C-alpha positions in Angstrom: -9.9 -28.7 -28.3 -8.0 -28.2 -31.6 -10.1 -25.1 -32.3 -9.2 -23.6 -28.9 -5.4 -24.3 -29.5 -5.6 -22.8 -33.0 -7.4 -19.7 -31.6 -4.9 -19.3 -28.8 -2.0 -19.3 -31.4 -4.0 -16.9 -33.6 -4.7 -14.6 -30.6 -1.1 -14.6 -29.7 -0.1 -13.6 -33.2 -2.8 -11.0 -33.3 -1.6 -9.7 -29.9 1.8 -9.0 -31.3 0.4 -7.5 -34.5 -2.0 -5.1 -32.8 0.1 -4.6 -29.7 3.7 -4.3 -30.8 4.5 -2.9 -27.4 3.5 -6.2 -25.8 7.0 -6.5 -24.3 6.3 -3.3 -22.4 3.5 -5.1 -20.6 6.1 -7.6 -19.3 8.6 -4.9 -18.5 6.1 -2.6 -16.7 6.3 -4.5 -13.4 10.0 -3.4 -13.2 9.0 0.2 -13.4 6.4 -0.4 -10.7 9.0 -1.9 -8.4 11.4 1.0 -9.0 8.8 3.6 -8.3 7.9 1.7 -5.0 11.5 1.6 -4.0 11.9 5.3 -4.6 8.7 6.1 -2.7 9.7 3.9 0.3 13.4 4.7 0.1 12.7 8.4 0.4 11.3 7.9 3.9 13.8 8.9 6.6 14.6 6.3 9.2 15.8 8.9 11.8 13.2 11.1 13.5 13.9 14.7 14.1 12.2 16.2 17.2 12.1 19.8 18.1 12.2 20.8 21.7 11.0 24.2 23.2 12.1 24.6 26.8 10.1 27.3 28.5 10.6 25.8 32.0 14.4 25.9 32.4 14.1 23.7 35.5 16.5 20.9 36.3 13.9 18.2 35.4 13.2 19.8 32.1 16.9 19.8 31.4 17.2 16.1 32.3 14.2 15.4 30.0 15.9 17.0 27.1 19.1 15.1 27.9 17.1 11.9 27.9 15.7 12.7 24.4 19.2 13.4 23.1 20.4 10.0 24.4 17.8 8.0 22.4 19.0 6.2 19.3 17.6 7.3 15.9 16.4 10.5 17.4 17.8 13.9 16.5 16.9 16.7 18.9 16.7 20.3 17.7 16.2 23.0 20.3 13.8 25.7 19.1 12.1 28.9 20.2 8.3 29.1 20.6 8.0 31.3 17.5 9.8 28.7 15.3 7.3 25.9 15.9 4.9 26.5 13.0 7.6 27.1 10.4 9.6 24.0 11.3 6.6 21.7 11.5 4.9 22.9 8.3 8.1 22.8 6.3 8.8 19.3 7.7 12.2 20.3 9.1 11.1 18.4 12.2 8.7 15.5 12.6 7.2 17.0 15.7 7.8 19.6 18.5 7.7 18.9 22.2 7.0 22.0 24.3 8.0 21.9 28.0 5.9 24.8 29.3 6.6 26.9 32.5 5.7 24.7 35.5 6.7 21.4 33.9 9.4 20.6 36.4 7.2 21.5 39.4 4.3 19.3 38.1 6.6 16.3 37.7 8.1 16.9 41.1 4.6 16.9 42.6 3.9 13.6 41.0 1.3 15.0 38.5 3.0 15.6 35.1 1.6 18.5 33.2 2.6 21.5 31.1 3.9 19.4 28.2 2.6 19.8 24.7 3.2 18.1 21.3 2.8 19.6 17.8 3.0 17.4 14.8 1.3 16.7 11.4 2.5 13.1 11.1 0.1 11.5 13.5 0.8 8.1 15.1 4.4 7.9 13.9 5.3 10.7 16.3 2.6 10.3 19.0 3.5 6.6 19.3 7.1 7.6 20.0 6.0 10.0 22.7 3.8 7.4 24.4 6.3 4.6 24.3 9.5 6.5 25.2 9.0 10.0 26.7 5.8 9.4 28.7 7.3 6.3 30.2 10.4 8.3 31.3 8.2 11.1 32.7 6.1 8.5 34.6 9.3 7.3 36.2 10.3 10.8 37.2 6.8 11.4 38.6 7.1 8.3 40.7 10.3 9.6 42.2 8.7 12.9 42.8 5.9 11.3 44.8 8.4 9.2 46.8 10.4 12.4 47.6 7.2 14.0 48.7 8.0 17.0 46.5 11.3 17.8 48.1 13.8 18.9 45.5 16.9 17.8 47.3 15.5 14.4 48.1 14.3 14.0 44.5 17.8 15.0 43.3 19.5 12.3 45.4 16.9 9.7 44.4 17.3 10.5 40.7 21.1 10.3 41.0 20.7 6.8 42.6 18.2 5.9 39.9 20.7 6.8 37.2 23.5 4.8 38.9 21.4 1.7 39.6 23.5 -1.5 39.4 20.9 -3.4 37.3 21.7 -3.8 33.6 19.5 -3.7 30.6 20.4 -5.9 27.6 19.0 -4.8 24.3 18.7 -6.6 21.0 18.0 -4.9 17.7 15.3 -6.3 15.6 15.2 -6.0 11.9 12.7 -3.4 10.7 10.4 -5.2 8.3 8.1 -2.1 7.7 10.2 -0.9 4.8 10.1 -4.3 2.9 6.3 -4.6 3.7 5.6 -1.1 2.3 7.8 -1.8 -0.8 6.0 -5.0 -1.4 2.5 -3.5 -1.0 3.3 -0.5 -3.2 4.8 -2.8 -5.8 1.6 -4.9 -5.8 -0.4 -1.7 -6.0 1.4 -0.7 -9.2 1.1 -4.3 -10.5 -2.7 -4.2 -10.0 -2.9 -1.1 -12.2 -0.6 -2.6 -14.8 -2.6 -5.9 -14.9 -5.9 -4.1 -15.3 -4.5 -1.8 -18.0 -2.9 -4.8 -19.9 -6.1 -6.9 -19.7 -8.2 -4.0 -21.1 -5.7 -3.4 -23.9 -5.5 -7.1 -24.8 -9.3 -7.6 -24.7 -9.5 -4.6 -27.0 -8.3 -6.9 -29.7 -11.9 -8.2 -29.9 -13.1 -4.7 -31.0 -10.2 -4.4 -33.4 -11.2 -7.7 -35.1 -14.8 -6.6 -35.2 -13.7 -3.4 -37.0 -11.9 -5.3 -39.7 -14.7 -8.0 -39.7 -12.2 -10.8 -38.9 -14.4 -11.7 -35.9 -17.5 -12.2 -38.1 -15.5 -14.2 -40.7 -14.3 -16.5 -37.9 -17.9 -17.0 -36.7 -18.9 -18.2 -40.2 -16.6 -21.2 -39.6 -17.2 -24.0 -37.0 -15.6 -21.7 -34.5 -18.1 -20.3 -32.0 -18.1 -16.9 -30.2 -17.6 -18.8 -26.9 -14.4 -20.4 -28.2 -13.2 -17.0 -29.5 -13.7 -15.3 -26.2 -12.2 -18.2 -24.3 -9.0 -18.0 -26.3 -8.7 -14.3 -25.5 -9.2 -15.1 -21.8 -6.5 -17.7 -21.9 -4.0 -15.4 -23.6 -4.9 -12.7 -21.1 -4.2 -15.1 -18.3 -0.9 -16.0 -19.7 0.2 -12.3 -19.8 -1.2 -11.8 -16.3 0.7 -14.8 -14.9 3.9 -13.6 -16.6 3.6 -10.2 -15.0 2.9 -11.6 -11.5 5.8 -14.0 -11.7 8.2 -11.4 -13.0 7.2 -9.1 -10.1 7.6 -11.7 -7.5 10.9 -13.0 -8.8 12.4 -9.5 -9.1 11.3 -8.5 -5.6 12.6 -11.8 -4.1 15.7 -12.7 -6.0 16.9 -9.5 -7.7 16.1 -6.7 -5.3 16.4 -9.0 -2.3 13.2 -7.7 -0.7 11.4 -9.9 1.8 7.8 -10.3 0.8 6.9 -11.3 4.4 4.5 -13.7 2.8 5.2 -17.1 1.1 5.8 -16.9 -2.6 3.0 -19.3 -3.6 0.4 -17.4 -1.4 1.2 -14.1 -3.1 1.0 -15.9 -6.5 -2.5 -17.4 -5.7 -3.9 -14.0 -4.5 -2.7 -12.2 -7.6 -3.9 -15.1 -9.8 -7.4 -14.6 -8.4 -7.0 -10.9 -9.1 -6.0 -11.7 -12.7 -9.5 -13.2 -13.2 -11.0 -9.9 -11.8 -8.8 -7.9 -14.3 -9.9 -10.0 -17.2 -13.5 -9.9 -16.1 -13.4 -6.1 -15.9 -11.7 -5.8 -19.3 -14.5 -7.9 -20.9 -17.1 -5.7 -19.3 -15.4 -2.6 -20.7 -15.3 -4.3 -24.2 -18.9 -5.5 -23.9 -20.1 -1.9 -23.2 -18.0 -0.3 -26.0 -18.8 0.0 -29.6 -15.4 1.2 -30.7 -11.8 1.1 -29.6 -12.0 4.9 -28.8 -15.0 4.4 -26.5 -13.2 1.4 -24.9 -10.1 3.5 -24.1 -12.3 6.3 -22.7 -14.2 3.8 -20.5 -10.9 2.2 -19.4 -9.5 5.5 -18.2 -12.8 6.3 -16.5 -12.8 2.9 -14.6 -9.2 1.8 -13.9 -7.2 4.7 -12.6 -9.9 6.2 -10.3 -10.7 2.8 -8.7 -7.0 2.0 -8.3 -6.4 5.4 -6.5 -9.5 5.0 -4.3 -8.5 1.5 -3.2 -5.1 2.6 -1.8 -2.7 1.2 -4.4 -0.6 4.3 -4.4 -0.9 5.4 -0.8 -2.2 4.0 2.5 -6.0 4.0 2.5 -6.0 5.3 6.1 -4.9 8.7 4.9 -8.1 9.2 2.9 -11.3 10.5 4.4 -13.6 8.0 6.1 -16.2 8.3 3.4 -13.7 7.4 0.7 -12.5 4.5 2.8 -16.1 3.1 2.9 -16.2 3.4 -0.9 -13.0 1.5 -1.3 -14.6 -1.5 0.5 -16.6 -2.0 -2.6 -13.6 -2.3 -4.9 -11.7 -5.6 -5.6 -8.3 -3.9 -5.5 -8.9 -2.9 -1.9 -9.7 -6.5 -1.0 -6.7 -7.8 -2.8 -4.3 -5.5 -0.9 -6.1 -6.3 2.3 -5.6 -10.0 1.8 -1.9 -9.5 1.1 -1.5 -7.3 4.1 -3.1 -9.9 6.4 -0.9 -12.6 4.9 2.1 -10.4 5.7 0.8 -10.2 9.3 0.8 -14.0 9.6 -2.8 -14.9 8.8 -3.5 -18.2 7.1 -5.6 -18.8 4.0 -8.1 -20.6 6.2 -8.6 -17.5 8.3 -9.0 -15.4 5.2 -11.7 -17.5 3.5 -14.1 -14.5 3.5 -11.5 -12.3 1.6 -10.9 -15.1 -0.9 -14.7 -15.7 -1.4 -15.2 -11.9 -1.9 -12.5 -11.9 -4.6 -14.0 -14.8 -6.4 -17.4 -13.1 -6.1 -16.0 -10.0 -7.8 -14.6 -12.1 -10.6 -17.8 -14.1 -11.1 -20.0 -11.0 -11.1 -17.8 -9.3 -13.7 -17.8 -12.4 -16.0 -21.6 -12.8 -15.6 -22.1 -9.1 -16.6 -19.8 -9.6 -19.6 -21.5 -12.8 -20.7 -25.0 -11.2 -20.4 -24.0 -8.2 -22.4 -22.2 -10.2 -25.1 -25.2 -12.6 -25.4 -27.6 -9.7 -25.9 -25.4 -8.0 -28.5 -26.6 -9.5 -31.7 -25.4 -6.7 -34.0 -23.2 -8.0 -36.8 -22.4 -4.6 -38.3 -18.8 -3.4 -38.3 -17.9 -1.2 -35.4 -17.6 2.5 -36.2 
């Protein structure tokens, strides 16, 4: 035990000697949070919808008036030739086209001649389904009841607008922004943790180069104790980064994690084991610090990008999404997402077991490689 404590102290001193920018590792989570805030903060909360009215009928006019009366919706009337330019330049989130015959089709009880153009997917189509289509269905029901007679429909629609029932609305807090900020922050934290772990484990190679490692092994200190001390120091840095991130998000930036503090801490603590295991594998397969850095760049950044740490994994092709299912970063973010949705640890036992399996596999690979590396020459 005394040897372990001495090695931990020595590893900490060596860490500061070889890694004078160690404080940057602890400050890096702040940068990750700021980037996440900028990314999420740049998303507009108000939707801009373009409308092309080719029908000019009274029902089409009433439909446009309905859109203009919705909260958080800005309506921009366009001409047909302006659709492509406005959508591709993102001046509007989508364009609703009321084609010739729209009013007659609604009056007949069979809504048709309406089109939607958008490149934003569900964020726009979901709006159309939940608001506009419901409104059109109501108009269609009135048209059926009026048996297609315009005057009867006009009277019924007027009564419909002046109905004596009241609707009470309550505004719910939008938690999507805080959830996205939290996930993006954890995504950047995952990259920072993996990079920090790889750099700290690189100390092993540095001490092999100056032969300090081999001099230590000539004493009662064993290779297992040496590696264990490096793991403990690595864990200390990882824990510090996780706690700094959680504290800043919760108490400084006042962002709701949508998941209990301790649950997020447990998940990221498990991932810290994965980070350290991956760093030891990189060191075990490297014969110099140069090759270690090359392997680190080859492994960390691509896997972080593929697993959806910087953007939603849903925007990637399906083949890439399948690849991400074999990456521990993806399972870590998936666990955090499900915890935000209200899942319990008990229901996520498979995710937790998979994360531990990743950590165990990486440590076993590192142990096997270290145990079969009997070379005592200095690293070139």
